[in-house]
N, CA, C and O atoms as CSV, one atom per row, in Angstrom:
chain,resi,resn,atom,element,x,y,z
A,1,MET,N,N,23.532,-68.442,3.216
A,1,MET,CA,C,23.652,-69.595,3.592
A,1,MET,C,C,24.812,-69.576,5.179
A,1,MET,O,O,26.033,-69.430,5.136
A,2,THR,N,N,23.983,-69.766,6.430
A,2,THR,CA,C,24.860,-69.402,7.596
A,2,THR,C,C,25.616,-70.770,7.837
A,2,THR,O,O,25.266,-71.919,7.566
A,3,ALA,N,N,26.678,-70.317,8.391
A,3,ALA,CA,C,27.927,-71.044,8.677
A,3,ALA,C,C,27.452,-72.106,10.104
A,3,ALA,O,O,26.860,-71.680,11.096
A,4,ARG,N,N,27.766,-73.153,9.946
A,4,ARG,CA,C,27.346,-74.475,11.145
A,4,ARG,C,C,28.727,-74.164,11.583
A,4,ARG,O,O,29.626,-73.562,10.996
A,5,PRO,N,N,28.664,-74.963,13.268
A,5,PRO,CA,C,30.372,-75.074,13.894
A,5,PRO,C,C,30.377,-76.396,13.536
A,5,PRO,O,O,29.551,-77.286,13.336
A,6,GLU,N,N,32.063,-76.186,13.508
A,6,GLU,CA,C,32.687,-77.609,12.741
A,6,GLU,C,C,32.474,-78.919,13.588
A,6,GLU,O,O,33.276,-78.755,14.507
A,7,ARG,N,N,32.011,-79.812,13.746
A,7,ARG,CA,C,31.705,-81.194,14.659
A,7,ARG,C,C,32.726,-82.334,13.810
A,7,ARG,O,O,33.159,-82.319,12.658
A,8,LEU,N,N,32.875,-83.219,14.834
A,8,LEU,CA,C,33.344,-84.251,14.839
A,8,LEU,C,C,32.565,-85.306,13.536
A,8,LEU,O,O,31.531,-85.968,13.444
A,9,ARG,N,N,33.317,-85.103,12.980
A,9,ARG,CA,C,32.419,-86.417,11.283
A,9,ARG,C,C,33.167,-87.579,11.264
A,9,ARG,O,O,34.321,-87.519,10.839
A,10,SER,N,N,32.710,-88.621,11.647
A,10,SER,CA,C,33.255,-89.530,11.707
A,10,SER,C,C,32.654,-90.815,10.826
A,10,SER,O,O,33.129,-91.949,10.903
A,11,ARG,N,N,31.621,-90.473,10.045
A,11,ARG,CA,C,30.829,-91.274,9.095
A,11,ARG,C,C,30.998,-90.685,7.541
A,11,ARG,O,O,30.977,-89.516,7.155
A,12,ARG,N,N,31.171,-91.913,6.798
A,12,ARG,CA,C,31.530,-91.196,5.110
A,12,ARG,C,C,30.472,-91.282,4.201
A,12,ARG,O,O,29.804,-92.302,4.035
A,13,LEU,N,N,30.300,-90.165,3.577
A,13,LEU,CA,C,29.045,-90.673,2.495
A,13,LEU,C,C,29.654,-90.420,1.134
A,13,LEU,O,O,30.497,-89.532,1.011
A,14,GLU,N,N,29.232,-91.230,0.009
A,14,GLU,CA,C,29.834,-91.358,-1.136
A,14,GLU,C,C,28.682,-90.910,-2.521
A,14,GLU,O,O,27.595,-91.484,-2.583
A,15,VAL,N,N,29.025,-89.987,-3.429
A,15,VAL,CA,C,27.534,-89.904,-4.272
A,15,VAL,C,C,28.478,-89.737,-5.348
A,15,VAL,O,O,29.593,-89.240,-5.189
A,16,ARG,N,N,27.922,-90.249,-6.687
A,16,ARG,CA,C,27.971,-90.519,-8.001
A,16,ARG,C,C,27.343,-88.940,-8.563
A,16,ARG,O,O,26.280,-88.447,-8.183
A,17,THR,N,N,28.012,-88.511,-9.252
A,17,THR,CA,C,27.554,-87.385,-10.055
A,17,THR,C,C,27.561,-87.652,-11.998
A,17,THR,O,O,27.921,-88.686,-12.561
A,18,THR,N,N,27.111,-86.521,-12.594
A,18,THR,CA,C,27.328,-86.377,-13.716
A,18,THR,C,C,28.434,-85.793,-13.682
A,18,THR,O,O,28.657,-85.465,-12.516
A,19,PRO,N,N,29.337,-85.458,-14.432
A,19,PRO,CA,C,30.361,-84.228,-14.933
A,19,PRO,C,C,29.633,-82.688,-14.706
A,19,PRO,O,O,30.407,-81.757,-14.486
A,20,GLU,N,N,28.588,-82.485,-14.740
A,20,GLU,CA,C,27.929,-81.626,-15.201
A,20,GLU,C,C,27.487,-81.233,-13.953
A,20,GLU,O,O,27.917,-80.149,-13.558
A,21,ASP,N,N,26.832,-81.766,-13.327
A,21,ASP,CA,C,26.303,-81.932,-11.663
A,21,ASP,C,C,27.575,-81.375,-10.923
A,21,ASP,O,O,27.773,-80.300,-10.356
A,22,ARG,N,N,28.367,-82.481,-11.126
A,22,ARG,CA,C,29.978,-81.813,-9.829
A,22,ARG,C,C,30.184,-80.368,-10.076
A,22,ARG,O,O,30.200,-79.567,-9.141
A,23,ALA,N,N,30.395,-79.892,-11.729
A,23,ALA,CA,C,30.628,-78.984,-11.776
A,23,ALA,C,C,30.121,-77.308,-11.150
A,23,ALA,O,O,30.703,-76.322,-10.698
A,24,LEU,N,N,28.597,-77.743,-11.470
A,24,LEU,CA,C,27.693,-77.123,-10.665
A,24,LEU,C,C,28.040,-76.910,-9.556
A,24,LEU,O,O,28.484,-75.826,-9.176
A,25,ILE,N,N,27.832,-78.314,-8.575
A,25,ILE,CA,C,27.918,-78.343,-7.053
A,25,ILE,C,C,29.546,-77.338,-6.936
A,25,ILE,O,O,29.641,-76.247,-6.374
A,26,ASP,N,N,30.200,-77.771,-7.338
A,26,ASP,CA,C,31.794,-77.024,-7.790
A,26,ASP,C,C,31.732,-75.692,-7.481
A,26,ASP,O,O,32.200,-75.134,-6.488
A,27,ARG,N,N,30.893,-75.039,-8.745
A,27,ARG,CA,C,30.861,-73.472,-8.892
A,27,ARG,C,C,29.833,-72.673,-7.214
A,27,ARG,O,O,29.825,-71.529,-6.760
A,28,ALA,N,N,29.139,-73.929,-6.775
A,28,ALA,CA,C,28.238,-73.469,-5.801
A,28,ALA,C,C,29.050,-73.175,-4.489
A,28,ALA,O,O,28.891,-72.168,-3.799
A,29,VAL,N,N,30.091,-74.360,-4.195
A,29,VAL,CA,C,31.050,-74.182,-2.998
A,29,VAL,C,C,32.044,-73.389,-3.362
A,29,VAL,O,O,32.908,-73.351,-2.486
A,30,THR,N,N,32.379,-72.475,-4.667
A,30,THR,CA,C,33.415,-71.820,-4.405
A,30,THR,C,C,32.470,-70.421,-4.224
A,30,THR,O,O,32.806,-69.462,-3.530
A,31,ALA,N,N,31.211,-70.520,-5.003
A,31,ALA,CA,C,30.538,-69.096,-4.360
A,31,ALA,C,C,30.185,-69.080,-2.696
A,31,ALA,O,O,30.433,-68.077,-2.027
A,32,SER,N,N,29.571,-70.317,-2.093
A,32,SER,CA,C,29.360,-70.167,-0.802
A,32,SER,C,C,30.742,-69.664,-0.121
A,32,SER,O,O,30.590,-69.246,1.027
A,33,GLY,N,N,31.772,-69.638,-0.517
A,33,GLY,CA,C,32.481,-69.815,0.296
A,33,GLY,C,C,33.548,-70.683,1.679
A,33,GLY,O,O,34.249,-70.327,2.626
A,34,THR,N,N,33.116,-71.936,1.051
A,34,THR,CA,C,32.852,-73.175,2.308
A,34,THR,C,C,33.688,-74.098,1.473
A,34,THR,O,O,34.098,-73.752,0.365
A,35,ASN,N,N,33.943,-75.265,1.994
A,35,ASN,CA,C,34.631,-76.402,1.404
A,35,ASN,C,C,33.519,-77.574,0.877
A,35,ASN,O,O,32.432,-77.644,1.452
A,36,LEU,N,N,33.793,-78.348,-0.071
A,36,LEU,CA,C,32.943,-79.423,-0.288
A,36,LEU,C,C,32.064,-80.276,0.927
A,36,LEU,O,O,30.878,-80.346,1.248
A,37,THR,N,N,32.945,-80.689,1.255
A,37,THR,CA,C,32.538,-81.327,3.031
A,37,THR,C,C,31.039,-80.764,3.872
A,37,THR,O,O,29.996,-81.293,4.256
A,38,SER,N,N,31.499,-79.708,3.883
A,38,SER,CA,C,30.489,-78.303,4.489
A,38,SER,C,C,29.492,-78.109,3.793
A,38,SER,O,O,28.421,-78.221,4.390
A,39,PHE,N,N,29.443,-77.781,2.432
A,39,PHE,CA,C,28.719,-77.266,1.827
A,39,PHE,C,C,27.533,-78.458,1.308
A,39,PHE,O,O,26.339,-78.165,1.246
A,40,VAL,N,N,28.002,-79.675,0.991
A,40,VAL,CA,C,27.131,-81.268,1.009
A,40,VAL,C,C,26.457,-81.339,2.155
A,40,VAL,O,O,25.229,-81.286,2.099
A,41,VAL,N,N,27.081,-81.465,3.347
A,41,VAL,CA,C,26.228,-81.606,4.696
A,41,VAL,C,C,25.609,-80.729,5.231
A,41,VAL,O,O,24.868,-80.939,6.191
A,42,THR,N,N,25.768,-79.786,4.798
A,42,THR,CA,C,24.850,-78.231,5.163
A,42,THR,C,C,23.480,-78.361,4.550
A,42,THR,O,O,22.413,-78.096,5.104
A,43,ASN,N,N,23.717,-78.933,2.979
A,43,ASN,CA,C,22.345,-78.501,2.333
A,43,ASN,C,C,21.695,-80.108,2.220
A,43,ASN,O,O,20.509,-80.220,1.909
A,44,LEU,N,N,22.169,-80.809,2.371
A,44,LEU,CA,C,21.706,-82.034,2.519
A,44,LEU,C,C,20.736,-82.423,3.640
A,44,LEU,O,O,19.794,-83.212,3.712
A,45,THR,N,N,21.531,-81.269,4.783
A,45,THR,CA,C,20.577,-81.430,6.361
A,45,THR,C,C,19.567,-80.702,6.198
A,45,THR,O,O,18.481,-80.944,6.724
A,46,VAL,N,N,19.850,-79.517,5.296
A,46,VAL,CA,C,18.465,-78.672,5.328
A,46,VAL,C,C,17.198,-79.260,4.361
A,46,VAL,O,O,15.976,-79.236,4.509
A,47,ALA,N,N,18.186,-79.861,3.176
A,47,ALA,CA,C,16.898,-80.230,2.526
A,47,ALA,C,C,16.257,-81.708,3.240
A,47,ALA,O,O,15.107,-81.913,2.852
A,48,ALA,N,N,16.756,-82.708,4.152
A,48,ALA,CA,C,16.387,-83.322,4.980
A,48,ALA,C,C,15.182,-83.097,5.788
A,48,ALA,O,O,14.137,-83.732,5.922
A,49,GLN,N,N,15.736,-81.770,6.395
A,49,GLN,CA,C,14.710,-81.312,7.501
A,49,GLN,C,C,13.817,-80.910,6.767
A,49,GLN,O,O,12.827,-81.453,7.257
A,50,ARG,N,N,13.455,-80.287,5.862
A,50,ARG,CA,C,12.414,-79.856,5.176
A,50,ARG,C,C,11.533,-80.828,4.698
A,50,ARG,O,O,10.306,-80.734,4.711
A,51,ILE,N,N,12.412,-82.075,4.136
A,51,ILE,CA,C,11.216,-83.268,3.857
A,51,ILE,C,C,10.415,-83.538,5.054
A,51,ILE,O,O,9.245,-83.233,5.289
A,52,LEU,N,N,11.327,-84.210,5.809
A,52,LEU,CA,C,10.324,-84.754,7.344
A,52,LEU,C,C,9.860,-83.312,8.001
A,52,LEU,O,O,9.683,-83.456,9.211
A,53,ALA,N,N,9.641,-82.124,7.604
A,53,ALA,CA,C,8.798,-81.313,8.744
A,53,ALA,C,C,7.228,-81.457,8.121
A,53,ALA,O,O,6.282,-81.244,8.880
A,54,ASP,N,N,7.065,-81.712,7.150
A,54,ASP,CA,C,5.816,-81.805,6.801
A,54,ASP,C,C,5.061,-82.723,7.351
A,54,ASP,O,O,3.834,-82.820,7.326
A,55,ARG,N,N,6.190,-83.689,8.069
A,55,ARG,CA,C,5.794,-85.244,8.780
A,55,ARG,C,C,5.498,-84.762,10.028
A,55,ARG,O,O,4.597,-85.395,10.577
A,56,SER,N,N,5.935,-83.892,10.631
A,56,SER,CA,C,5.597,-83.636,12.191
A,56,SER,C,C,4.882,-81.846,12.307
A,56,SER,O,O,4.507,-81.486,13.423
A,57,GLU,N,N,4.772,-81.018,11.314
A,57,GLU,CA,C,4.503,-79.697,11.751
A,57,GLU,C,C,3.995,-79.251,10.682
A,57,GLU,O,O,4.704,-79.385,9.684
A,58,PHE,N,N,3.022,-78.773,10.549
A,58,PHE,CA,C,1.846,-78.370,9.359
A,58,PHE,C,C,2.200,-76.454,9.804
A,58,PHE,O,O,2.340,-75.879,10.884
A,59,THR,N,N,2.228,-76.042,8.556
A,59,THR,CA,C,2.000,-74.464,9.061
A,59,THR,C,C,0.678,-73.828,8.032
A,59,THR,O,O,0.590,-74.015,6.819
A,60,LEU,N,N,-0.155,-73.148,8.774
A,60,LEU,CA,C,-1.183,-72.483,7.436
A,60,LEU,C,C,-0.981,-70.956,7.752
A,60,LEU,O,O,-0.471,-70.240,8.613
A,61,GLY,N,N,-1.666,-70.865,6.573
A,61,GLY,CA,C,-1.512,-69.146,6.060
A,61,GLY,C,C,-2.847,-68.573,6.994
A,61,GLY,O,O,-3.583,-69.374,7.570
A,62,PRO,N,N,-3.000,-67.508,7.048
A,62,PRO,CA,C,-4.236,-66.927,8.350
A,62,PRO,C,C,-5.494,-67.617,7.902
A,62,PRO,O,O,-6.177,-68.283,8.681
A,63,ASP,N,N,-5.833,-67.421,6.441
A,63,ASP,CA,C,-6.941,-68.056,5.695
A,63,ASP,C,C,-7.051,-69.392,6.159
A,63,ASP,O,O,-7.962,-69.774,6.894
A,64,ALA,N,N,-6.035,-70.176,5.693
A,64,ALA,CA,C,-6.331,-71.613,6.171
A,64,ALA,C,C,-6.768,-71.914,7.698
A,64,ALA,O,O,-7.592,-72.636,8.261
A,65,GLN,N,N,-5.744,-70.945,8.079
A,65,GLN,CA,C,-5.768,-71.404,9.809
A,65,GLN,C,C,-7.348,-71.270,10.631
A,65,GLN,O,O,-7.980,-72.083,11.305
A,66,ARG,N,N,-7.700,-69.474,10.110
A,66,ARG,CA,C,-9.490,-69.548,10.253
A,66,ARG,C,C,-10.134,-70.587,9.737
A,66,ARG,O,O,-10.800,-71.073,10.651
A,67,ALA,N,N,-10.295,-71.217,8.701
A,67,ALA,CA,C,-10.840,-72.230,8.186
A,67,ALA,C,C,-10.740,-73.353,8.531
A,67,ALA,O,O,-11.550,-74.228,8.226
A,68,TRP,N,N,-9.566,-73.552,9.341
A,68,TRP,CA,C,-9.128,-75.051,10.331
A,68,TRP,C,C,-9.907,-75.012,11.596
A,68,TRP,O,O,-10.724,-75.822,12.033
A,69,GLU,N,N,-9.458,-73.853,12.102
A,69,GLU,CA,C,-10.351,-73.485,13.582
A,69,GLU,C,C,-11.853,-73.811,13.487
A,69,GLU,O,O,-12.505,-74.342,14.387
A,70,GLU,N,N,-12.358,-73.396,12.188
A,70,GLU,CA,C,-13.827,-72.891,12.388
A,70,GLU,C,C,-14.562,-74.709,12.081
A,70,GLU,O,O,-15.627,-75.164,12.498
A,71,ILE,N,N,-13.479,-75.394,11.201
A,71,ILE,CA,C,-13.713,-77.082,11.112
A,71,ILE,C,C,-13.928,-77.489,12.835
A,71,ILE,O,O,-14.962,-77.634,13.487
A,72,ASN,N,N,-12.776,-77.573,13.148
A,72,ASN,CA,C,-12.598,-77.828,14.498
A,72,ASN,C,C,-13.895,-77.069,15.401
A,72,ASN,O,O,-14.203,-77.596,16.470
A,73,ARG,N,N,-14.252,-76.473,15.182
A,73,ARG,CA,C,-15.306,-75.928,16.382
A,73,ARG,C,C,-16.360,-76.448,16.323
A,73,ARG,O,O,-16.899,-76.752,17.388
A,74,ARG,N,N,-17.039,-76.739,15.047
A,74,ARG,CA,C,-18.275,-77.853,14.459
A,74,ARG,C,C,-18.503,-79.157,16.231
A,74,ARG,O,O,-17.627,-79.532,17.011
A,75,PRO,N,N,-19.468,-79.353,16.230
A,75,PRO,CA,C,-19.666,-80.371,17.080
A,75,PRO,C,C,-19.446,-81.248,16.127
A,75,PRO,O,O,-19.523,-80.982,14.927
A,76,ALA,N,N,-19.054,-82.742,16.772
A,76,ALA,CA,C,-18.886,-83.976,16.233
A,76,ALA,C,C,-20.356,-84.699,15.458
A,76,ALA,O,O,-21.545,-84.773,15.766
A,77,ARG,N,N,-19.673,-85.067,14.526
A,77,ARG,CA,C,-21.158,-85.909,13.900
A,77,ARG,C,C,-21.419,-87.420,14.405
A,77,ARG,O,O,-20.611,-88.349,14.419
A,78,ASP,N,N,-22.681,-87.413,14.790
A,78,ASP,CA,C,-22.890,-89.148,14.919
A,78,ASP,C,C,-22.534,-89.839,13.584
A,78,ASP,O,O,-22.775,-89.356,12.478
A,79,LEU,N,N,-21.717,-91.448,13.897
A,79,LEU,CA,C,-21.267,-91.867,12.517
A,79,LEU,C,C,-21.793,-92.905,12.992
A,79,LEU,O,O,-21.044,-93.314,13.880
A,80,PRO,N,N,-23.080,-93.854,12.834
A,80,PRO,CA,C,-23.846,-94.728,13.593
A,80,PRO,C,C,-22.782,-95.975,12.785
A,80,PRO,O,O,-22.753,-97.023,13.430
A,81,GLY,N,N,-22.121,-95.987,11.780
A,81,GLY,CA,C,-21.316,-97.177,11.313
A,81,GLY,C,C,-19.894,-97.232,11.683
A,81,GLY,O,O,-19.352,-98.325,11.844
A,82,LEU,N,N,-19.284,-96.178,11.821
A,82,LEU,CA,C,-18.304,-96.254,12.799
A,82,LEU,C,C,-18.872,-96.420,14.248
A,82,LEU,O,O,-18.349,-97.442,14.691
A,83,ARG,N,N,-19.460,-96.038,14.908
A,83,ARG,CA,C,-19.779,-96.382,15.981
A,83,ARG,C,C,-19.589,-97.831,16.297
A,83,ARG,O,O,-18.747,-98.281,17.074
A,84,LYS,N,N,-20.566,-98.585,15.531
A,84,LYS,CA,C,-21.143,-100.244,15.386
A,84,LYS,C,C,-19.651,-100.665,14.996
A,84,LYS,O,O,-19.448,-101.629,15.733
A,85,LEU,N,N,-18.748,-100.505,14.400
A,85,LEU,CA,C,-17.539,-100.768,14.262
A,85,LEU,C,C,-16.678,-100.533,15.299
A,85,LEU,O,O,-15.746,-101.331,15.201
A,86,MET,N,N,-16.541,-99.763,16.314
A,86,MET,CA,C,-16.098,-99.632,17.437
A,86,MET,C,C,-16.178,-100.170,18.438
A,86,MET,O,O,-15.213,-100.308,19.189
A,87,LEU,N,N,-17.485,-100.649,18.711
A,87,LEU,CA,C,-18.169,-101.557,19.559
A,87,LEU,C,C,-18.138,-103.089,19.567
A,87,LEU,O,O,-18.594,-103.907,20.366
A,88,ARG,N,N,-17.232,-103.258,18.045
A,88,ARG,CA,C,-17.295,-104.930,17.871
A,88,ARG,C,C,-15.552,-105.188,18.873
A,88,ARG,O,O,-14.684,-104.322,18.989
A,89,ALA,N,N,-15.506,-106.405,19.364
A,89,ALA,CA,C,-14.666,-107.188,19.754
A,89,ALA,C,C,-13.288,-107.228,18.615
A,89,ALA,O,O,-13.390,-107.669,17.470
A,90,SER,N,N,-12.370,-106.827,19.044
A,90,SER,CA,C,-11.040,-106.901,18.507
A,90,SER,C,C,-10.683,-108.449,18.298
A,90,SER,O,O,-10.730,-109.407,19.069
A,91,PRO,N,N,-10.327,-108.328,17.031
A,91,PRO,CA,C,-10.172,-109.755,16.296
A,91,PRO,C,C,-8.727,-110.581,17.231
A,91,PRO,O,O,-8.483,-111.783,17.330
A,92,PHE,N,N,-8.068,-109.532,17.737
A,92,PHE,CA,C,-6.742,-110.096,18.192
A,92,PHE,C,C,-6.767,-110.192,19.748
A,92,PHE,O,O,-5.795,-110.561,20.406
A,93,ASP,N,N,-7.955,-109.829,20.268
A,93,ASP,CA,C,-8.352,-110.387,21.681
A,93,ASP,C,C,-8.693,-111.494,21.846
A,93,ASP,O,O,-9.839,-111.661,21.428
A,94,GLU,N,N,-8.114,-112.633,22.393
A,94,GLU,CA,C,-8.134,-113.877,22.716
A,94,GLU,C,C,-9.193,-114.313,23.946
A,94,GLU,O,O,-9.266,-115.487,24.310
């Protein structure tokens, strides 16, 4: 785990754990050579970034990327029902 530069921390975060979870976390903190706050903030931040990443960025392997590019090279299909829907007046226009 890479060390993060210390930043001014002004917000408190409280977490309740089971004794077993706390013992596991304490062992990991000791093994990482950091303190509890740095360990928790770093790992929560990484977890948050991973969860949010798939909502803004997608990574494809080489085969999936080729398939995606092939699909996007296809000409657009004419969808009469969609065309008709898009030509209707908006119910929000007055």
